[in-house]
C-alpha positions as a Markdown table, in Angstrom:
| # | Residue | x | y | z |
|---|---|---|---|---|
| 1 | Unk | 103.8 | 63.0 | 67.2 |
| 2 | Unk | 105.3 | 65.0 | 69.9 |
| 3 | Unk | 104.8 | 68.1 | 71.9 |
| 4 | Unk | 105.0 | 70.9 | 69.7 |
| 5 | Unk | 102.6 | 69.9 | 67.6 |
| 6 | Unk | 99.2 | 71.2 | 66.9 |
| 7 | Unk | 96.1 | 70.9 | 64.3 |
| 8 | Unk | 95.6 | 73.6 | 61.8 |
| 9 | Unk | 92.1 | 73.7 | 60.4 |
| 10 | Unk | 92.0 | 75.2 | 57.0 |
| 11 | Unk | 88.7 | 77.1 | 55.5 |
| 12 | Unk | 86.2 | 74.7 | 56.6 |
| 13 | Unk | 83.7 | 77.5 | 56.3 |
| 14 | Unk | 80.0 | 77.0 | 55.2 |
| 15 | Unk | 80.8 | 77.5 | 51.7 |
| 16 | Unk | 82.3 | 74.0 | 51.7 |
| 17 | Unk | 78.9 | 72.4 | 52.9 |
| 18 | Unk | 77.0 | 74.5 | 50.3 |
| 19 | Unk | 79.1 | 73.1 | 47.4 |
| 20 | Unk | 78.7 | 69.7 | 48.6 |
| 21 | Unk | 75.0 | 70.3 | 49.0 |
| 22 | Unk | 74.8 | 71.5 | 45.3 |
| 23 | Unk | 76.1 | 68.3 | 44.2 |
| 24 | Unk | 79.6 | 69.8 | 43.3 |
| 25 | Unk | 82.2 | 66.9 | 42.4 |
| 26 | Unk | 84.2 | 66.2 | 45.7 |
| 27 | Unk | 86.7 | 64.0 | 47.2 |
| 28 | Unk | 86.2 | 63.3 | 51.0 |
| 29 | Unk | 82.6 | 65.4 | 51.5 |
| 30 | Unk | 82.5 | 63.8 | 54.8 |
| 31 | Unk | 85.9 | 65.3 | 56.1 |
| 32 | Unk | 83.9 | 67.3 | 58.8 |
| 33 | Unk | 83.3 | 63.9 | 60.6 |
| 34 | Unk | 86.8 | 63.2 | 61.0 |
| 35 | Unk | 88.1 | 66.7 | 61.6 |
| 36 | Unk | 85.6 | 67.1 | 64.4 |
| 37 | Unk | 87.1 | 63.9 | 65.8 |
| 38 | Unk | 90.5 | 65.2 | 65.4 |
| 39 | Unk | 89.8 | 68.5 | 67.0 |
| 40 | Unk | 88.0 | 66.7 | 69.9 |
| 41 | Unk | 91.1 | 64.4 | 70.1 |
| 42 | Unk | 93.9 | 67.5 | 70.1 |
| 43 | Unk | 91.6 | 69.6 | 72.6 |
| 44 | Unk | 91.4 | 66.4 | 75.3 |
| 45 | Unk | 95.2 | 65.8 | 74.6 |
| 46 | Unk | 95.8 | 69.3 | 75.5 |
| 47 | Unk | 97.3 | 70.2 | 72.2 |
| 48 | Unk | 96.8 | 73.4 | 70.2 |
| 49 | Unk | 94.0 | 73.5 | 68.0 |
| 50 | Unk | 94.9 | 76.4 | 65.5 |
| 51 | Unk | 92.2 | 77.7 | 62.7 |
| 52 | Unk | 92.4 | 79.5 | 59.1 |
| 53 | Unk | 89.6 | 80.9 | 57.7 |
| 54 | Unk | 89.5 | 82.6 | 54.3 |
| 55 | Unk | 87.8 | 86.3 | 54.0 |
| 56 | Unk | 87.1 | 87.7 | 50.4 |
| 57 | Unk | 87.2 | 91.5 | 50.0 |
| 58 | Unk | 84.4 | 91.2 | 47.3 |
| 59 | Unk | 81.0 | 92.1 | 48.4 |
| 60 | Unk | 78.9 | 89.5 | 47.4 |
| 61 | Unk | 81.6 | 86.7 | 47.4 |
| 62 | Unk | 80.8 | 83.5 | 49.1 |
| 63 | Unk | 83.6 | 84.0 | 51.8 |
| 64 | Unk | 82.8 | 87.4 | 52.2 |
| 65 | Unk | 82.3 | 88.0 | 56.0 |
| 66 | Unk | 78.6 | 89.4 | 55.4 |
| 67 | Unk | 77.9 | 86.3 | 53.5 |
| 68 | Unk | 76.2 | 83.2 | 55.2 |
| 69 | Unk | 78.7 | 81.1 | 53.7 |
| 70 | Unk | 81.5 | 82.9 | 55.5 |
| 71 | Unk | 81.3 | 81.3 | 59.2 |
| 72 | Unk | 82.9 | 78.0 | 60.3 |
| 73 | Unk | 81.3 | 74.8 | 59.8 |
| 74 | Unk | 80.0 | 72.9 | 63.2 |
| 75 | Unk | 83.3 | 70.5 | 63.1 |
| 76 | Unk | 85.5 | 73.7 | 62.8 |
| 77 | Unk | 84.3 | 76.4 | 65.5 |
| 78 | Unk | 87.1 | 77.8 | 67.6 |
| 79 | Unk | 86.9 | 77.4 | 71.3 |
| 80 | Unk | 87.6 | 80.2 | 73.8 |
| 81 | Unk | 91.8 | 80.7 | 73.4 |
| 82 | Unk | 92.1 | 79.0 | 70.6 |
| 83 | Unk | 94.2 | 81.0 | 67.8 |
| 84 | Unk | 91.9 | 82.1 | 64.7 |
| 85 | Unk | 93.6 | 83.5 | 61.4 |
| 86 | Unk | 92.1 | 85.3 | 58.9 |
| 87 | Unk | 93.6 | 85.2 | 55.1 |
| 88 | Unk | 92.8 | 87.0 | 52.0 |
| 89 | Unk | 95.1 | 84.6 | 49.9 |
| 90 | Unk | 95.8 | 80.9 | 49.6 |
| 91 | Unk | 98.4 | 80.6 | 52.1 |
| 92 | Unk | 97.9 | 80.4 | 55.8 |
| 93 | Unk | 100.9 | 81.9 | 56.3 |
| 94 | Unk | 100.8 | 85.0 | 54.2 |
| 95 | Unk | 100.1 | 88.2 | 56.0 |
| 96 | Unk | 98.3 | 86.5 | 58.9 |
| 97 | Unk | 100.6 | 86.4 | 61.7 |
| 98 | Unk | 100.5 | 82.4 | 61.7 |
| 99 | Unk | 104.1 | 81.7 | 61.6 |
| 100 | Unk | 105.0 | 84.2 | 64.6 |
| 101 | Unk | 102.3 | 82.8 | 66.8 |
| 102 | Unk | 103.5 | 79.2 | 66.1 |
| 103 | Unk | 107.2 | 80.0 | 66.8 |
| 104 | Unk | 105.9 | 81.9 | 70.0 |
| 105 | Unk | 104.0 | 78.7 | 71.3 |
| 106 | Unk | 106.7 | 76.5 | 70.5 |
| 107 | Unk | 105.1 | 74.6 | 67.7 |
| 108 | Unk | 107.3 | 72.8 | 65.0 |
| 109 | Unk | 104.8 | 70.6 | 63.8 |
| 110 | Unk | 101.2 | 70.8 | 62.0 |
| 111 | Unk | 98.8 | 68.2 | 61.4 |
| 112 | Unk | 96.6 | 69.8 | 58.7 |
| 113 | Unk | 92.9 | 69.3 | 57.6 |
| 114 | Unk | 90.4 | 71.4 | 55.7 |
| 115 | Unk | 89.7 | 72.7 | 52.6 |
| 116 | Unk | 90.6 | 72.9 | 49.7 |
| 117 | Unk | 93.2 | 70.5 | 48.7 |
| 118 | Unk | 94.3 | 72.0 | 45.6 |
| 119 | Unk | 94.1 | 75.2 | 46.7 |
| 120 | Unk | 94.6 | 76.8 | 50.3 |
| 121 | Unk | 95.5 | 73.2 | 51.9 |
| 122 | Unk | 98.3 | 72.9 | 49.2 |
| 123 | Unk | 99.7 | 76.4 | 49.4 |
| 124 | Unk | 99.7 | 76.6 | 53.1 |
| 125 | Unk | 101.6 | 72.9 | 53.6 |
| 126 | Unk | 104.4 | 74.1 | 50.9 |
| 127 | Unk | 104.7 | 77.6 | 52.6 |
| 128 | Unk | 104.8 | 75.6 | 56.2 |
| 129 | Unk | 107.3 | 73.3 | 54.9 |
| 130 | Unk | 109.5 | 76.1 | 53.3 |
| 131 | Unk | 109.2 | 77.7 | 56.5 |
| 132 | Unk | 110.5 | 74.7 | 58.4 |
| 133 | Unk | 107.6 | 72.9 | 59.8 |
| 134 | Unk | 107.2 | 69.5 | 60.3 |
| 135 | Unk | 103.9 | 69.0 | 58.0 |
| 136 | Unk | 101.5 | 65.9 | 58.1 |
| 137 | Unk | 98.4 | 66.2 | 56.2 |
| 138 | Unk | 95.5 | 64.1 | 57.0 |
| 139 | Unk | 94.3 | 62.6 | 53.6 |
| 140 | Unk | 90.8 | 61.7 | 54.3 |
| 141 | Unk | 90.1 | 64.9 | 56.7 |
| 142 | Unk | 90.8 | 67.2 | 53.6 |
| 143 | Unk | 88.1 | 68.2 | 51.0 |
| 144 | Unk | 89.1 | 68.3 | 47.3 |
| 145 | Unk | 86.8 | 69.9 | 44.5 |
| 146 | Unk | 86.9 | 69.4 | 40.7 |
| 147 | Unk | 87.6 | 72.3 | 38.4 |
| 148 | Unk | 85.1 | 72.2 | 35.8 |
| 149 | Unk | 86.3 | 75.0 | 33.8 |
| 150 | Unk | 89.5 | 73.2 | 33.0 |
| 151 | Unk | 87.9 | 69.7 | 32.6 |
| 152 | Unk | 89.4 | 68.3 | 35.8 |
| 153 | Unk | 87.7 | 65.8 | 38.0 |
| 154 | Unk | 88.3 | 66.2 | 42.0 |
| 155 | Unk | 89.7 | 62.8 | 42.2 |
| 156 | Unk | 92.5 | 63.8 | 40.0 |
| 157 | Unk | 93.6 | 67.0 | 41.3 |
| 158 | Unk | 93.2 | 65.7 | 44.6 |
| 159 | Unk | 95.7 | 62.7 | 43.9 |
| 160 | Unk | 98.0 | 64.4 | 42.1 |
| 161 | Unk | 98.0 | 67.1 | 45.0 |
| 162 | Unk | 98.7 | 64.5 | 47.8 |
| 163 | Unk | 101.2 | 63.1 | 45.7 |
| 164 | Unk | 103.1 | 66.3 | 45.3 |
| 165 | Unk | 102.7 | 67.1 | 49.0 |
| 166 | Unk | 103.9 | 63.5 | 50.3 |
| 167 | Unk | 107.0 | 63.9 | 47.6 |
| 168 | Unk | 108.6 | 66.7 | 49.1 |
| 169 | Unk | 106.3 | 69.1 | 51.6 |
| 170 | Unk | 104.6 | 66.6 | 53.8 |
| 171 | Unk | 103.8 | 63.3 | 55.5 |
| 172 | Unk | 100.3 | 62.3 | 54.2 |
| 173 | Unk | 98.3 | 59.9 | 56.5 |
| 174 | Unk | 95.0 | 58.7 | 57.1 |
| 175 | Unk | 92.8 | 60.2 | 59.8 |
| 176 | Unk | 92.9 | 56.6 | 61.7 |
| 177 | Unk | 96.9 | 56.6 | 61.7 |
| 178 | Unk | 96.6 | 60.1 | 63.3 |
| 179 | Unk | 94.3 | 59.1 | 66.0 |
| 180 | Unk | 96.5 | 56.1 | 66.7 |
| 181 | Unk | 99.3 | 58.5 | 67.1 |
| 182 | Unk | 97.3 | 60.6 | 69.3 |
| 183 | Unk | 96.3 | 57.6 | 71.8 |
| 184 | Unk | 99.8 | 56.5 | 71.8 |
| 185 | Unk | 101.0 | 59.9 | 73.3 |
| 186 | Unk | 98.1 | 60.5 | 75.4 |
């Protein structure tokens, strides 16, 4: 990793904790621990941490701003000066100003963590790649859930998503590998 790299934390909101606590089929239920470590490491290195959060416009929805499940998880709270973008759709780039912010800051590479693998992480990584950003997905710092109505377990969705991203849109690495790269440049 080099200068011009930022950590992008996607949708690590209390709704993810609620789903995990409810016993939903999940990959990386402890991703928050690795995300917290990466956030600390990026901050110590003086590299930007950027947050994207989902806000539903549907009253009563779990990710509506009035919901107790909308706020960020402890691992994903923003510090003063860190950019926070709020999205209404799947991509962190669509309608948020994220791209303009990254370009203005000279950021050309993103290390991506968060939720949910098959949805907002997938869409944001693909969009970022299409916009010319070098994307790295931290496999063990991304949460994946099942699709019970489709009969698809979390592991299948997660593995297929990571394979698609690695095939054409991003480098996929484990948290320990990313932490080692951070230590190498610090």
